[in-house]
N, C-alpha and C positions, 0 to 999 in steps of 0.2 A: 217450585216449592221452596220457600225460604225456611230458615230455622226458627222463625217466630210465627209461622202459619199454623192454623189449626190442622191442616192436612199433614204436616210434618210430625205432629205428636202421634197420629195413628201410625204413620210409617215408622217412626222410632220404636213405638211399642212392639210392632210386629217383627221388626229386625232383631230387637233385643231378645224377644221371646224365642225366636227361632235360632239365633246365632249361639245363645248361651246354652242350648240344649243339643246342638249338633255335635257329632264326633269331630275331634280336633282336626282331622284331615279335610274336613268340609267346612270348616268354619271361615277360613280366608277366602276360598272361592265364593262363598255365599255372600260374605261382606263385600266382596268386589263387585259382584253382580248387583248388590243393593246400592252401591255407591254409583254405579253406571246408570242405574234406573233414576236415582236421584238427580244426577246431572242431566239426563235426557229429558226429565221433566221441566228443568230450568231452560235449557238450550240444547234441543235435540240435533240441531244442525252441526254443531260444534263438538258433539261427543266423539266422532272418529278422529278429529284433530287431537283432542286431549288423549285418546287411547294411543295414537300414533306417537305422540311425544314420549309418553310413558314407555312405549315399547322400544323406541329408539334409544332412550336412556339406558334400558336394561340391556341392549345390544352393545352399546358403548361401553358399559360396565364389564360385560363378558370379554369384549375385546381388549380391554385393558389388562387382562390377565396375560395376554401375550405381547401387545405392543402398547404399553402404558402411556407413553407421552403422546404418540399419535392419535390414539383413540381419545384420550383426554382432551386434546386440542379440538379435535373433530366434534366431540360431544358439547363442550362448553361453547365453542364458537357457533355451532349449529343452534343450539338453544337460544343464544343471544340474537342471532340473526331471525330466527323464527318469532321470537318475542317482539324484537323491534318492528318487523314487518307488521304483525297484527296490531301493535299499538300505534303505529304512526303511518301506515299506509293511507289513511283517510286524509292526511295533510296533502299528499300528492294527487289524490283523487280530486280534491277540491279544485285542482288546477287543470283538470281535464285529463289527467294521465290514464286513469282507469276508474272503474267504479269501486267505491269503498267496500272493503272486506270487513265484516263484523269481527269484533275481538272476542275470542272464547273467555266465557266467564272465569275469572280467577286464574288466568294464565300466568300471570306473574308469581303468584304464589307457588303453584306446583313447578314452574320453570326455575325459580329460585332454589326449591327444595331438590330438584333434579341436579342443578349445578353444584350445590353443596355436597350431594351425594357422590358424584364424580370426583370432586376435589378431594373430599375425605377419603375415599377409597384409594386414590392415588398417593395420598400422604401416609396411609396406613391407619388412619383414625377409625376407619370402619372396614368390615369385610365387604368384598364384591359380592352382591346378592346373586345366587345362582338360580334361585327359584323365580320364574317369570311372574307367577301370581302375586307372591310377596312384594316383589318389587314394585309392581304397577299399583297394588293396593296402597303401599306406602305413599305413592304420588296421587292417587285418585281416591283416597278415603273421603267419604262425603262430609264428614264433620269439619274437614280442613280444606277441601279443594276450592270453595269459592272465596273465602276471606281468610284463610290461615286459622291459627298460627302457623308459620313456616317450621315444620318439623325437621329435625336433623336425623339422618339415616341411623347413626350410631345409637340413638335413643329409641326410635320407634321400631325399626326392623327386629331387633331382638325380642321386642314384646309381641310382635306379630307371629313369632315362632312358638310362643306359649299357648297352653290350653287356657281358655277362660270360661269360667263358670259363674253363676249367680252368687253374689255375696250381699247379704243384707245391709251391712254396715256401709259398704262401699256404695250401694244403691242409694241409701239415705244421703250419704254426702253428694252424690250426684244430683239427686233431685233438689236439695237445697241450693246447690250451685246453679242448677237450671232455673229455678224460681228467681234467684238474684240476677242472673244474666238477662232472663226475659223482662224483669222489671226495669232494669236499666234501659233496655232497647225500647220497649213499648211504653211504659209508664213515664219515662223521663225523655229519652231522645226523640221519640216519634212525636210526642205531645209538644215538645219545645219547637220542633219543625214546623208546626202549624202557624206559628208567628213568624219564625225565621223566613219561611217561604212567602209570606205575605210582605215583609218589610224590604228584604234585600232587593228583589226585582223593582221595587217601587220606591227606593231610598231617596229619590229627590223629593218626595212628598213628606219626608219626616224630618224633624229637628234632631240636634245633637244628642239629647238624652235617650231618645228612643233608637237611634242609630247605635249608640254605645250598648244599650240593653240588648238589641238584636245581635250584636256582635259577640256578647258574653253569652247569649242563649245558644248561638252556633258553636261557640267553643265547648259549652257542656254538651250540646247535642251530639257533636262528633266524638267527644270522649266516652260518653255513656253508651252510644251506638256501638262503637268499635270495641270497648272493653267488655260491654254486655255480649256481643257476639263472641268473643273470644272465650268468655265464661260458659256460654252455651256449648260451644265446640268442646271445651274440656269436660263439661258435664256429661255430654254424649259419650266421650271417651271413657269416663269413670263407669257409666252404665254398662259399658261393653267390656271393661276391665283393662282399659289402656290409659296410661298417663301422659297427656299431652302438655306441652310446655306453657308456662304462663306468659301472658302478652303484655300485662299492665300491672304496675305495682305503685298504686297512689301517686301518680306523677305530679299532681298539683300541690303536693306537700314537699316538693324538692326545693332547695334553696338556691340552686344554680342550674345552668343549662346542661353542664355535664351529668348532673344528678338527674335531671328531667329526662334526658335522653337514654339513661340507663333504666328507667321505668316506663317509658312510652314506647308502645310497639316494640317489645324487646326482641321478638324474633326476627323483625326486620332490621332494627338498628344493630343487633348483634351479628346479623348476616353482613352488613356493610362493614362491620368492624373487622370480622374474620376473613372476608373475601375480597375486600376492596381497600380498606385503610391498611391493613397490615402488610399485604403485598406491595403497596405503593411505599409504605414507610421503610421496608427492609429491601426494596429493590436497589440493585447497584447500577447507578447511572453514570458511573465514570467513563464508560466508553461513549456515551452520548455527549459528554461535556469535556471531553479530552482530558479527564483526570482532575479537573478543577472542583467538581462536586461528586461525592461518592453516594450520599443519600439525599433524597428529596427533603426539603424542609418539612417539619411536621405541620406547620401552618398550611402549606400547600396541600398536603394529604387531607387535613380536616376540611379545608375549603372544597376540595373535589368531592368528597363524600357527601357533603350536604348539597352541593350544586347537582350531583347526580341523583341524590334523592328527590330534589324538587323537579328536576326535568323528567325523572322516571315516573312521577304521579301524573304527569301530563306535558305535551310539548308546547303548551301556550305559555305567553309571557307571565300571567299571574302565577303559575306554578314555578317558573324560573325565579320570580322575585321572591317567592316564599322560601325557596331553597337558598337564595342568596341571604336573606334575612337570617336563616338559621345559622348559615356560615358565619355571618357578622356577629350574632350573638355569642357563638361559641368561641370564635377567635378573639372577640372583645374581652371576653371573660379570662381567657388565657393571658392576654396582654396586661390586663389589670393584675393578674396574680404575679406576673413577673415584675411589674412596676412596684406594687405595694406589698406583695407577698401573699401567701394563700391565707385564707381567713382561718381563725381558730376553730377547732372542732366543737368547743363548747362556748357558745356565745349567748348573750341574754336573749330571752324569749322574744322581746320586742324586735331585736335586730333579725332574728330568724324569720319572723313573720313579716317584716318589711322586706326581706329578700324574696320571700314567697310571693308577696304581692308584686314585687318588681318583675319576676319571672312570668307571673300570670298576666300582667299588663302587656308585656312584650310579646308573648305568645298570642294573646288575643288580637293584637294588631296584625300579626303574621296570618291569623285565621281569616281575616277579611279577604286576603288575596286567595287563600285556599278555598273559601266559599264561592268567591266569584269564578275561580277555575272550575269548580264543580257545578256551577250553574248552568241550566239548560235556557236561561232567558237572554243569551247573547251578551252578557255583560264581559267587559274587557278590563286590562290593567288600569286603563284610564278611569274606569268606573270605581275600581278599587281605591284609588288615590282620591276621587271625588268623594267617595263614601267616608274615608277617613277625614277629609277636609269638612265634611258635613258635621263632625263631631263637635265643631267650635261655633255652630249656628243654632238659632231657634231655642235658645235656653230660657223658656218660659214655663213655669209650673202648670199653667192652665192648658198651654198646647201640648205638654208632655202627657197630661192626664187624658186629654182628648185623644192623642195618638195611641196611648196605651189601651184605651178603650176601643178605638177603631180598629187596631191591629188584630185583637182577639175576636171582635165582632165580624170582621171580614174573613179571618182565617179560620175560625172555630165555628162559632154559632151565633146567628144574629138574634141574640136575646140577652138582656142586660143581666139577668140573674145568672145565665150560663157563662157569660164573660167573667163575672165575679167568681163563680165556681172554677173556671179554667185557671184563673191566676192563683186561687187558693190551693188548687190541686198542684200547680207547679211548685209553689213554695214548700209544701209539705213533701213532695217527692224529692225535690232537690235537697232539702234538709235531711231526709232519710238516706239519700245516696252519699252525701258527704259525711254524715255521721257514721255510717258503716266504714267508709274510707278511712275516717279519722281513727276509729277503733283499730282498724287494720294496721294503719301506719304506727301509731304510737303505743297501743297496747299489745299488739301481737307482732311488732317489728315486721310488718310485710310479710308475714306467713301466707300460704295460699288461702284464697277466700272461703273454700269449703271447710278448712281447719279453724279459721277464725269464727265462722258461723256455728260450728260444732261446739266451740267452747263459750259460746254466749250463754248466759244464765237464762235468758227467756228466748231461746232459739226458736222454739216452735211459735211463739207468739209473733216473732219477727217474720217467720216465713208466712204465716196467715195474713200478716198485713201486706207483705210483698205481693202475695197472690191477689188479694183484694184490689190493690192499686193497678196490678197487672190487668185485671179484668176491666177496670174503669178505663185504663188506657186503651184496651181493645175497643171498647164501645166508642170512645172518641175517634178511633182511626177508622172504624168500620161502619159507623152510623150515617154516612153521607157528609161528614163534616170535613174530610180531607182525606187524602190517600196515604196508605201506608208506605214505608220506605223500601219495600221489597227486600232486595238482598243487601240493602244498607248503602252507605255512602261511599264504600270502598269497593263497590262492585266493579268499577273499571280500573282497578289497580293492576 
């Protein structure tokens, strides 16, 4: 059961109706049972593993009240070992070591949440949770368990202690956000995927313009899929009275990569900042270097963070290269600032838009490697380089027109009128998606999406259009023209 499936809407309606009318003492047990049911519908074999990880996290937290350092080490190292086993045991199984063990859905998200809880509790940034149900619900909440956002215990656990009742204004905000998130996932991301899935596995048959367009489509597909999912998760939280963290803040309007990464997958990038970069940056390494170096260079810490980010998305070479590219972008930016000074805060509009375009081009290049890494078509890093090399061949308007038609014809619907309708729909939905992002970035200064929608003069008209486009997207995905994306492109994170 995915957050964009029809069955999920019925599930959510029942859960919200029951949860908001239960006595407070029964709300969290019911929500935990609903979360386990949700997970069992998606991956029943791995539900015991998910529950066991949450229970062990609870036990380590309680043990920290008496043996803080030892319990923290056991908990964090144990979580990392379990996570590494499930993510990478297949690499050894391929060599005949053992049969590959499937990875529990969303294990990185709730493992990172568990690690942050133990570290924050040890630091005193949050209290050790003594209620077993509340602790496990924090880690297993159905809206966040499969794809995040990664919640911090200090934010979510106190909310779980409160009583939650129906609130009309909050529910309207949640429904608007739900419509926006589903619009991004179904009407934009899934529809773009129809052409992306046709071009990337068969990239040798296409010329440069079509390969570039497919790479741009994938960049948008990934963004709208994941940002849309995050907004659906936040909408579910609002419907139940819970405020979940924002995960995206119009990243394509950032003028540099430091700004981009402060707006992209915020819960993950901030996790890396707080629990990897800062410990590395403040670590005393004088004992290891004979007193020659006390602190690790900032450049090394930045490089490590992005390398780990790439390797953690997958242990194949395309993901490693993607992480290295992000490290090079970020370090190159810092070196340029040191050489030429930091740019002025107020620059001409043309300069700002040129910088945004530069960030987008570099990010799109890196997305080729990410897409190859995510592909089930057996593509390798060599294919990614060949794909990029193909950008400079086949520059013929006639060929591009034929390939543009053929990609939609083969990937969507074998009918000329429908091919034209497909591209018209893509143009309209992308224009709507980026218009809403632009309003959020420049008019509302990146306030939460539900607040931006509430302040729009024609908010109800916007919501109606979003829902109509959403329904069209559903028809495209479920009418035999291509498969839906299931739990999304981050399901193996």
